[in-house]
C-alpha positions in Angstrom: -96.5 61.9 -133.3 -93.3 60.0 -134.0 -92.3 59.2 -137.6 -91.4 55.8 -138.8 -89.7 54.4 -141.9 -90.3 50.9 -143.1 -88.7 48.7 -145.8 -90.7 46.4 -148.1 -88.8 43.7 -150.1 -91.0 43.3 -153.2 -89.7 41.1 -156.0 -90.7 42.6 -159.3 -92.0 45.9 -157.9 -92.6 48.7 -160.3 -92.9 52.5 -159.8 -96.6 52.0 -160.7 -97.1 49.4 -158.0 -95.6 51.6 -155.3 -97.6 54.6 -156.4 -100.8 52.7 -156.2 -100.0 51.3 -152.7 -99.1 54.8 -151.5 -102.4 56.2 -152.8 -104.3 53.5 -150.9 -102.4 54.5 -147.7 -103.4 58.1 -148.3 -107.0 57.2 -148.7 -107.3 55.1 -145.6 -104.7 56.7 -143.3 -107.1 58.5 -141.0 -108.7 55.2 -140.0 -105.4 54.2 -138.4 -104.4 57.7 -137.0 -101.6 57.7 -139.5 -100.2 60.2 -142.1 -98.5 58.7 -145.1 -95.8 61.3 -145.9 -93.9 59.9 -148.9 -92.1 56.8 -150.3 -89.1 55.7 -152.2 -88.9 52.8 -154.6 -86.1 51.0 -156.5 -87.1 48.6 -159.3 -83.5 47.4 -159.6 -83.1 46.4 -156.0 -86.8 45.4 -155.7 -87.6 47.3 -152.6 -89.6 50.3 -151.4 -89.5 52.5 -148.3 -92.4 54.4 -146.7 -92.3 57.4 -144.4 -95.3 57.5 -142.1 -96.3 59.6 -139.1 -98.0 57.2 -136.7 -98.7 56.7 -133.0 -96.6 53.5 -133.0 -95.2 50.7 -135.2 -98.3 48.6 -134.9 -100.4 51.4 -136.5 -98.0 51.4 -139.5 -98.4 47.6 -139.8 -102.2 47.8 -139.6 -102.4 50.6 -142.2 -100.4 48.6 -144.7 -102.1 45.3 -143.9 -105.6 46.6 -144.4 -105.1 48.9 -147.4 -102.9 46.9 -149.8 -101.6 43.9 -147.8 -97.9 44.7 -148.2 -96.0 43.6 -145.1 -93.2 45.8 -143.7 -90.0 43.7 -143.3 -88.4 46.2 -141.0 -89.7 49.4 -139.2 -87.7 51.9 -137.4 -88.5 55.2 -135.7 -86.6 58.1 -137.4 -85.7 61.7 -136.9 -87.3 63.9 -139.6 -84.2 66.1 -139.8 -82.0 63.1 -140.5 -84.4 61.7 -143.1 -84.3 65.1 -144.9 -80.5 65.3 -144.7 -80.0 61.8 -146.0 -82.8 61.5 -148.6 -83.6 65.2 -149.4 -87.3 65.3 -148.7 -90.1 64.4 -146.2 -93.0 64.6 -148.5 -94.0 63.6 -152.0 -92.5 65.7 -154.8 -94.7 68.7 -155.6 -94.8 68.0 -159.3 -96.3 64.8 -160.7 -93.6 64.9 -163.4 -90.9 64.4 -160.7 -89.9 60.7 -160.5 -89.9 59.1 -157.1 -86.3 58.2 -156.5 -84.6 55.3 -154.9 -83.6 55.4 -151.2 -80.2 54.0 -152.1 -77.4 56.4 -151.2 -73.6 56.6 -151.2 -72.4 57.4 -147.7 -69.1 59.3 -147.2 -67.1 59.9 -144.0 -64.4 62.5 -144.1 -61.9 62.9 -141.3 -59.1 65.4 -141.1 -55.9 65.7 -139.0 -56.0 64.5 -135.4 -56.7 66.6 -132.3 -53.1 67.4 -131.6 -53.0 69.4 -134.8 -55.9 71.4 -133.6 -54.1 73.1 -130.7 -54.4 76.9 -130.4 -52.5 77.9 -133.6 -53.5 80.9 -135.6 -52.0 79.5 -138.8 -53.8 76.2 -138.4 -57.1 78.0 -137.6 -56.7 79.8 -140.9 -56.1 76.5 -142.7 -59.2 75.0 -141.1 -61.4 77.9 -142.1 -60.3 77.6 -145.7 -60.5 73.8 -145.5 -64.1 73.8 -144.3 -65.0 76.3 -147.0 -63.3 74.2 -149.7 -64.9 71.0 -148.5 -68.4 72.6 -148.4 -68.0 73.9 -151.9 -67.0 70.4 -153.2 -69.9 68.7 -151.5 -72.4 71.3 -152.8 -71.0 71.2 -156.4 -71.3 67.4 -156.4 -74.9 67.4 -155.1 -74.0 66.0 -151.7 -75.9 66.6 -148.5 -74.1 67.1 -145.2 -75.8 65.0 -142.6 -73.4 65.7 -139.7 -70.5 68.1 -139.4 -68.0 68.1 -136.5 -64.7 70.1 -136.1 -62.7 67.4 -137.9 -65.3 65.1 -139.6 -68.1 65.1 -142.1 -70.9 62.6 -142.8 -72.3 63.1 -146.3 -75.0 61.5 -148.4 -75.0 61.3 -152.3 -77.6 60.0 -154.7 -75.0 58.7 -157.1 -71.6 57.0 -156.6 -70.2 59.1 -159.4 -70.9 62.3 -157.4 -69.4 60.8 -154.3 -66.1 59.7 -155.9 -65.8 62.9 -157.8 -66.3 64.9 -154.6 -63.7 62.8 -152.7 -61.1 63.4 -155.5 -61.8 67.1 -155.5 -61.5 67.4 -151.8 -58.1 65.6 -151.8 -56.9 67.7 -154.7 -58.0 71.1 -153.4 -56.6 70.5 -149.8 -53.1 70.4 -151.2 -53.4 74.0 -152.3 -54.9 75.4 -149.1 -52.2 77.5 -147.3 -49.5 75.7 -149.5 -46.6 76.6 -147.2 -48.2 75.0 -144.2 -46.9 71.7 -142.8 -48.4 69.0 -145.1 -48.7 66.5 -142.2 -51.4 68.7 -140.7 -53.4 68.4 -143.9 -54.0 64.6 -143.7 -57.5 63.8 -145.0 -59.0 60.3 -145.0 -62.2 59.4 -146.8 -64.3 56.3 -146.7 -67.2 55.6 -149.0 -69.8 52.8 -148.9 -73.3 52.3 -150.1 -76.6 51.3 -148.5 -80.3 51.7 -147.8 -81.9 53.5 -144.9 -83.6 50.7 -143.1 -81.9 47.4 -142.3 -82.2 45.2 -139.2 -80.5 48.0 -137.2 -82.1 50.8 -135.2 -80.7 53.8 -137.0 -80.9 55.2 -140.5 -78.1 53.9 -142.8 -76.4 52.4 -139.7 -74.6 49.6 -141.6 -73.4 52.0 -144.4 -72.2 54.6 -141.9 -70.3 52.0 -139.8 -68.6 50.6 -142.9 -67.7 54.0 -144.3 -66.2 54.9 -140.9 -64.1 51.7 -140.8 -62.9 52.4 -144.3 -61.9 56.0 -143.3 -60.4 55.3 -139.9 -59.0 51.7 -140.1 -58.0 50.9 -143.7 -54.7 52.3 -145.0 -55.4 54.7 -147.9 -56.4 58.3 -148.5 -59.7 57.4 -150.3 -61.1 53.9 -149.6 -64.3 52.6 -151.0 -66.3 49.4 -150.5 -66.6 46.6 -153.1 -70.3 47.5 -153.6 -69.3 51.2 -154.1 -67.0 50.2 -156.9 -69.6 48.0 -158.5 -72.1 50.8 -158.4 -69.6 53.2 -159.9 -69.1 50.8 -162.8 -72.9 50.6 -163.3 -73.1 54.4 -163.5 -70.0 54.5 -165.8 -70.0 51.7 -168.3 -66.5 50.4 -168.8 -65.1 52.9 -166.3 -62.2 51.8 -164.1 -61.4 53.1 -160.6 -58.0 54.9 -160.6 -56.1 52.6 -158.1 -53.4 55.2 -157.7 -55.9 57.5 -156.0 -58.6 55.2 -154.6 -58.3 51.9 -152.8 -61.2 49.6 -153.4 -61.7 46.6 -151.1 -62.6 43.2 -152.6 -65.5 41.4 -150.9 -63.3 39.1 -148.9 -61.3 42.0 -147.4 -64.5 43.8 -146.6 -66.1 40.8 -144.8 -62.9 40.4 -142.8 -62.9 44.1 -141.9 -66.6 44.0 -140.7 -66.0 40.8 -138.7 -62.8 42.2 -137.3 -64.4 45.4 -136.1 -67.4 43.6 -134.7 -65.1 41.6 -132.5 -62.8 44.5 -131.7 -65.7 46.8 -130.6 -66.6 44.2 -127.9 -63.1 43.7 -126.5 -60.8 46.6 -127.5 -60.7 48.2 -124.0 -60.2 44.9 -122.1 -56.6 45.0 -120.8 -56.5 41.1 -121.0 -57.3 41.2 -124.7 -54.5 39.5 -126.6 -53.6 38.2 -130.1 -54.2 34.6 -129.1 -57.8 35.3 -128.2 -58.0 37.5 -131.3 -56.9 34.8 -133.8 -59.1 32.0 -132.2 -62.2 34.1 -132.2 -61.6 35.3 -135.8 -60.9 31.7 -136.9 -57.4 32.5 -138.2 -54.0 31.3 -137.3 -51.7 34.0 -135.9 -49.8 34.3 -139.2 -53.1 34.6 -141.2 -54.4 37.2 -138.8 -51.2 39.1 -139.0 -51.2 39.1 -142.8 -54.9 40.2 -143.1 -54.6 43.0 -140.6 -51.3 44.3 -141.9 -52.7 44.3 -145.5 -55.7 46.4 -144.4 -54.1 48.7 -141.8 -50.3 48.5 -142.3 -50.0 47.4 -138.7 -49.4 44.2 -136.8 -52.4 43.1 -134.7 -50.8 44.3 -131.4 -50.0 47.7 -132.9 -53.4 48.0 -134.5 -55.1 47.5 -131.1 -52.7 49.9 -129.4 -53.2 52.6 -132.1 -57.0 52.2 -131.8 -56.9 52.5 -128.1 -54.7 55.6 -128.3 -56.9 57.3 -130.9 -60.0 56.7 -128.7 -58.2 57.8 -125.6 -57.3 61.1 -127.4 -60.9 61.7 -128.2 -61.9 61.1 -124.6 -59.3 63.5 -123.4 -60.2 66.1 -126.1 -63.8 65.9 -125.0 -62.9 66.0 -121.4 -64.5 62.7 -120.6 -62.2 61.9 -117.7 -58.7 62.6 -116.3 -55.6 60.9 -117.6 -55.8 57.9 -115.2 -59.5 57.4 -115.8 -59.0 57.5 -119.6 -56.0 55.1 -119.4 -57.9 52.4 -117.6 -61.1 53.0 -119.7 -59.2 52.4 -122.9 -57.5 49.2 -121.8 -54.1 50.3 -120.5 -52.8 48.6 -117.3 -51.2 51.7 -115.8 -51.4 55.5 -116.4 -47.6 55.4 -116.7 -47.6 52.9 -119.6 -50.4 54.9 -121.2 -48.4 58.1 -121.0 -45.4 56.3 -122.5 -47.4 54.9 -125.5 -49.2 58.2 -126.0 -45.9 60.1 -126.2 -44.5 57.6 -128.6 -47.5 57.8 -130.9 -48.3 61.6 -130.8 -45.0 63.2 -129.7 -46.2 64.7 -126.5 -47.4 63.5 -123.1 -51.1 63.3 -122.4 -50.6 65.8 -119.6 -49.2 68.3 -122.1 -52.0 67.6 -124.5 -54.7 68.2 -121.8 -53.0 71.3 -120.5 -52.7 72.9 -123.9 -56.3 72.0 -124.8 -57.8 73.2 -121.5 -55.8 76.4 -121.6 
């Protein structure tokens, strides 16, 4: 049977309240062909999350409605492996002395040097072997859980913001000393950290938090960039502590809102060749000068250059993953002609896309 996770918004909820409701689910679960696996509760944020094996969403609703009357505000189907990766467990703790924890997590995205730097190069292969070993040790030491690992990126979950920020700092520090004589430009690491809860109005676990962490990592200028809520959570965990602004860039709420709205709009139009700054500023509700200032402050680029760089990075990923030939990728990513695409690609990355694909395929 599929597994579902739901969210209950419960003003004034206590650990005892949640435990009693979960016990009622366990007693009556067979009547509704369900299996109540476990739950998470957060008194501070006044919510609880249940993990239930059930034939469908309606069965989850019926179980809760007829056992304790608590309504699920959102229900999503989940992958059990992802739940375990993000939250650490699929069942109630074995010992009664273990406290049921919150489902709130710090979500980190780590991305290393671009695809060009991962050409066939023995020295660089050696660096990457040591890099992955170093990052893995940092994550483990700081109690993180790797949710997803690709050749140049990590998605990691932490229970505390303290662990997440310490891990990010350690990764940046340690990377400097991996193959120290190697070109430092190949060691560029960007890290984005935000916070969130597993079930929102989206379809996937931690979808909002993952999206924001990715934007912080890929879009915002800075080696380690954290959300405003991440900084607030860090202060709660460390009374009177201050974020070291020389190492970590923390967005203020206004910047974060602008970033989210910017990327929502950009994701819809980035590959449209007719997309221009005039449309951009009107839809965003800013004058051209205001839009330019806000985008440049976040990314270090003008709006036009920001869009061009975004298109080129996505084109590179498509080429790297062999999702089309050069002409197909050029048109798919919003360039009017393959010739102009090749020119922009060469200016940005220092080699033609034909050279890039030949080296990669070979």
